[in-house]
C-alpha atoms as an extended CHARMM CRD file, in Angstrom:
* protein
*
       101  EXT
         1         1  GLY       CA             20.7630000000      -15.2160000000       12.5310000000  PROA      1               0.0000000000
         2         2  ILE       CA             18.5870000000      -18.6400000000       12.4070000000  PROA      2               0.0000000000
         3         3  ASN       CA             20.3310000000      -22.0230000000       10.7890000000  PROA      3               0.0000000000
         4         4  ALA       CA             18.2230000000      -24.3980000000        8.6830000000  PROA      4               0.0000000000
         5         5  GLU       CA             19.6570000000      -27.6610000000        7.3960000000  PROA      5               0.0000000000
         6         6  TYR       CA             17.7760000000      -29.7680000000        3.8360000000  PROA      6               0.0000000000
         7         7  GLY       CA             19.1240000000      -33.2780000000        2.7300000000  PROA      7               0.0000000000
         8         8  GLY       CA             18.2690000000      -31.9020000000       -1.0910000000  PROA      8               0.0000000000
         9         9  GLU       CA             19.6800000000      -29.2430000000       -3.2050000000  PROA      9               0.0000000000
        10        10  PHE       CA             17.7070000000      -26.8360000000       -4.5050000000  PROA      10              0.0000000000
        11        11  TYR       CA             17.2060000000      -22.8880000000       -4.8790000000  PROA      11              0.0000000000
        12        12  PHE       CA             16.6130000000      -20.0660000000       -1.7760000000  PROA      12              0.0000000000
        13        13  ALA       CA             14.4460000000      -17.3980000000       -3.2860000000  PROA      13              0.0000000000
        14        14  TRP       CA             12.3600000000      -16.0160000000       -0.0010000000  PROA      14              0.0000000000
        15        15  THR       CA             11.1080000000      -17.0910000000        3.1590000000  PROA      15              0.0000000000
        16        16  CYS       CA              8.0470000000      -16.9500000000        5.0590000000  PROA      16              0.0000000000
        17        17  TRP       CA              7.4530000000      -16.0720000000        8.5460000000  PROA      17              0.0000000000
        18        18  LEU       CA              4.3120000000      -17.2750000000       10.5460000000  PROA      18              0.0000000000
        19        19  LEU       CA              4.4020000000      -15.4520000000       14.5300000000  PROA      19              0.0000000000
        20        20  ASP       CA              4.0330000000      -17.8570000000       16.9520000000  PROA      20              0.0000000000
        21        21  ALA       CA              5.1470000000      -16.8170000000       20.6630000000  PROA      21              0.0000000000
        22        22  THR       CA              5.0590000000      -16.9930000000       24.3370000000  PROA      22              0.0000000000
        23        23  LEU       CA              4.5600000000      -13.4230000000       25.7130000000  PROA      23              0.0000000000
        24        24  TYR       CA              4.3410000000      -15.3890000000       29.1030000000  PROA      24              0.0000000000
        25        25  LYS       CA              4.5870000000      -18.1570000000       31.0960000000  PROA      25              0.0000000000
        26        26  ASP       CA              1.1320000000      -19.9410000000       29.8820000000  PROA      26              0.0000000000
        27        27  VAL       CA             -0.0750000000      -16.4290000000       27.5820000000  PROA      27              0.0000000000
        28        28  HSD       CA              0.6920000000      -17.7450000000       23.6860000000  PROA      28              0.0000000000
        29        29  ILE       CA             -0.4670000000      -16.4970000000       20.5960000000  PROA      29              0.0000000000
        30        30  SER       CA             -0.1310000000      -17.4960000000       17.3020000000  PROA      30              0.0000000000
        31        31  ILE       CA             -1.2070000000      -17.1010000000       13.6020000000  PROA      31              0.0000000000
        32        32  ASN       CA              0.8340000000      -20.4940000000       12.9450000000  PROA      32              0.0000000000
        33        33  PRO       CA             -2.4580000000      -23.1810000000       11.1930000000  PROA      33              0.0000000000
        34        34  ALA       CA             -0.7270000000      -25.9670000000       13.3200000000  PROA      34              0.0000000000
        35        35  SER       CA             -2.0420000000      -23.3730000000       16.5000000000  PROA      35              0.0000000000
        36        36  PHE       CA             -4.2590000000      -20.7570000000       15.9840000000  PROA      36              0.0000000000
        37        37  SER       CA             -4.9590000000      -18.0060000000       18.2610000000  PROA      37              0.0000000000
        38        38  VAL       CA             -8.6370000000      -17.2710000000       17.4400000000  PROA      38              0.0000000000
        39        39  GLY       CA             -8.8350000000      -13.3730000000       16.9310000000  PROA      39              0.0000000000
        40        40  MET       CA             -5.6500000000      -12.9720000000       15.8020000000  PROA      40              0.0000000000
        41        41  PHE       CA             -7.2450000000      -11.5350000000       12.1950000000  PROA      41              0.0000000000
        42        42  SER       CA             -4.9260000000       -8.4620000000       12.2300000000  PROA      42              0.0000000000
        43        43  TRP       CA             -1.3620000000      -10.8880000000       12.0730000000  PROA      43              0.0000000000
        44        44  PHE       CA             -0.3580000000      -11.8570000000        8.1550000000  PROA      44              0.0000000000
        45        45  PRO       CA              2.1790000000      -13.2180000000        7.2290000000  PROA      45              0.0000000000
        46        46  LEU       CA              5.6130000000      -12.1800000000        6.6610000000  PROA      46              0.0000000000
        47        47  TYR       CA              7.3720000000      -12.2140000000        2.8170000000  PROA      47              0.0000000000
        48        48  PHE       CA             11.1760000000      -11.7780000000        2.1250000000  PROA      48              0.0000000000
        49        49  PRO       CA             12.2030000000      -12.3220000000       -1.2100000000  PROA      49              0.0000000000
        50        50  PHE       CA             15.5260000000      -11.9630000000       -2.3910000000  PROA      50              0.0000000000
        51        51  ARG       CA             16.3950000000      -10.0060000000       -5.3200000000  PROA      51              0.0000000000
        52        52  HSD       CA             18.0820000000      -13.3290000000       -6.8630000000  PROA      52              0.0000000000
        53        53  PRO       CA             17.7130000000      -16.9110000000       -6.1560000000  PROA      53              0.0000000000
        54        54  VAL       CA             20.5330000000      -18.9690000000       -4.4280000000  PROA      54              0.0000000000
        55        55  TYR       CA             21.9540000000      -21.8230000000       -4.6470000000  PROA      55              0.0000000000
        56        56  VAL       CA             21.8600000000      -24.8160000000       -2.0070000000  PROA      56              0.0000000000
        57        57  GLY       CA             23.4050000000      -27.6130000000       -2.5460000000  PROA      57              0.0000000000
        58        58  LYS       CA             23.0390000000      -30.6880000000       -1.1710000000  PROA      58              0.0000000000
        59        59  GLY       CA             23.9890000000      -31.1820000000        3.0870000000  PROA      59              0.0000000000
        60        60  SER       CA             24.4340000000      -26.8580000000        3.3720000000  PROA      60              0.0000000000
        61        61  ASP       CA             22.8550000000      -24.4060000000        6.2490000000  PROA      61              0.0000000000
        62        62  ILE       CA             21.2040000000      -21.9240000000        5.2330000000  PROA      62              0.0000000000
        63        63  GLU       CA             22.1260000000      -18.8880000000        7.3430000000  PROA      63              0.0000000000
        64        64  VAL       CA             18.9180000000      -16.2400000000        7.4310000000  PROA      64              0.0000000000
        65        65  HSD       CA             19.8570000000      -12.3090000000        8.9150000000  PROA      65              0.0000000000
        66        66  MET       CA             17.1390000000      -10.0840000000        9.9530000000  PROA      66              0.0000000000
        67        67  TRP       CA             16.4140000000       -7.0230000000       11.8890000000  PROA      67              0.0000000000
        68        68  ARG       CA             13.9180000000       -5.3250000000       12.8730000000  PROA      68              0.0000000000
        69        69  HSD       CA             13.5070000000       -1.0800000000       12.6060000000  PROA      69              0.0000000000
        70        70  VAL       CA             11.8350000000        1.1460000000       13.7340000000  PROA      70              0.0000000000
        71        71  GLY       CA             11.6100000000        5.3570000000       12.8940000000  PROA      71              0.0000000000
        72        72  THR       CA              9.4820000000        7.4810000000       14.3590000000  PROA      72              0.0000000000
        73        73  LYS       CA              6.9360000000        7.2530000000       11.8030000000  PROA      73              0.0000000000
        74        74  LYS       CA              7.1810000000        3.5600000000       10.3990000000  PROA      74              0.0000000000
        75        75  VAL       CA              8.1080000000        0.0370000000       11.2790000000  PROA      75              0.0000000000
        76        76  TRP       CA             10.5660000000       -2.0050000000        8.7140000000  PROA      76              0.0000000000
        77        77  TYR       CA             12.3160000000       -5.1700000000        8.7060000000  PROA      77              0.0000000000
        78        78  GLU       CA             15.9490000000       -5.4320000000        6.4400000000  PROA      78              0.0000000000
        79        79  TRP       CA             16.7200000000       -9.1070000000        5.7250000000  PROA      79              0.0000000000
        80        80  CYS       CA             19.6780000000      -10.8750000000        4.0500000000  PROA      80              0.0000000000
        81        81  LEU       CA             21.7640000000      -14.2370000000        3.5140000000  PROA      81              0.0000000000
        82        82  GLY       CA             24.6070000000      -15.0570000000        5.2040000000  PROA      82              0.0000000000
        83        83  GLY       CA             25.1380000000      -18.8060000000        3.8310000000  PROA      83              0.0000000000
        84        84  PRO       CA             25.3900000000      -20.7870000000        1.5530000000  PROA      84              0.0000000000
        85        85  THR       CA             26.3070000000      -17.6750000000       -0.6350000000  PROA      85              0.0000000000
        86        86  PRO       CA             25.7090000000      -14.4220000000        1.1220000000  PROA      86              0.0000000000
        87        87  THR       CA             23.6720000000      -11.4700000000       -0.2100000000  PROA      87              0.0000000000
        88        88  PRO       CA             23.5640000000       -7.4860000000        0.0820000000  PROA      88              0.0000000000
        89        89  ILE       CA             20.7330000000       -6.3260000000        2.9820000000  PROA      89              0.0000000000
        90        90  HSD       CA             17.5250000000       -5.8240000000        1.1980000000  PROA      90              0.0000000000
        91        91  ASN       CA             15.0580000000       -3.1860000000        2.0210000000  PROA      91              0.0000000000
        92        92  VAL       CA             17.3060000000       -0.8290000000        3.7100000000  PROA      92              0.0000000000
        93        93  ASN       CA             16.0560000000        1.7750000000        5.5370000000  PROA      93              0.0000000000
        94        94  GLY       CA             12.5420000000        0.7580000000        4.6090000000  PROA      94              0.0000000000
        95        95  ARG       CA             13.4250000000        1.8030000000        1.1680000000  PROA      95              0.0000000000
        96        96  SER       CA             10.6270000000       -0.8830000000       -0.2520000000  PROA      96              0.0000000000
        97        97  TYR       CA              8.5580000000       -1.9420000000        2.4430000000  PROA      97              0.0000000000
        98        98  TRP       CA              7.4530000000       -0.1920000000        5.3120000000  PROA      98              0.0000000000
        99        99  ILE       CA              4.6060000000       -0.3820000000        8.3740000000  PROA      99              0.0000000000
       100       100  GLY       CA              3.4000000000        3.4270000000        9.1470000000  PROA      100             0.0000000000
       101       101  LEU       CA              2.5950000000        4.1670000000       13.2980000000  PROA      101             0.0000000000
């Protein structure tokens, strides 16, 4: 899981992830605008929505769990919130979104 702390209160409804990785020593790839790698035109941000917004109180931790799965014909992600209010796992077995191989 990933934990983050935010000083105010808000409703958490989705998260978006940008690829930014060091592959080996000084080999780095990124779609983050702050460190974008030239030629990364086939990679896009990943959007992970939640079925219902979750209230996050001031000073609360947000715990996000994400899993990447690979089948014989597709790749998909599953995700949920572990806290402050746990949610069901979203996109089970790639039901709503998947990438074909």
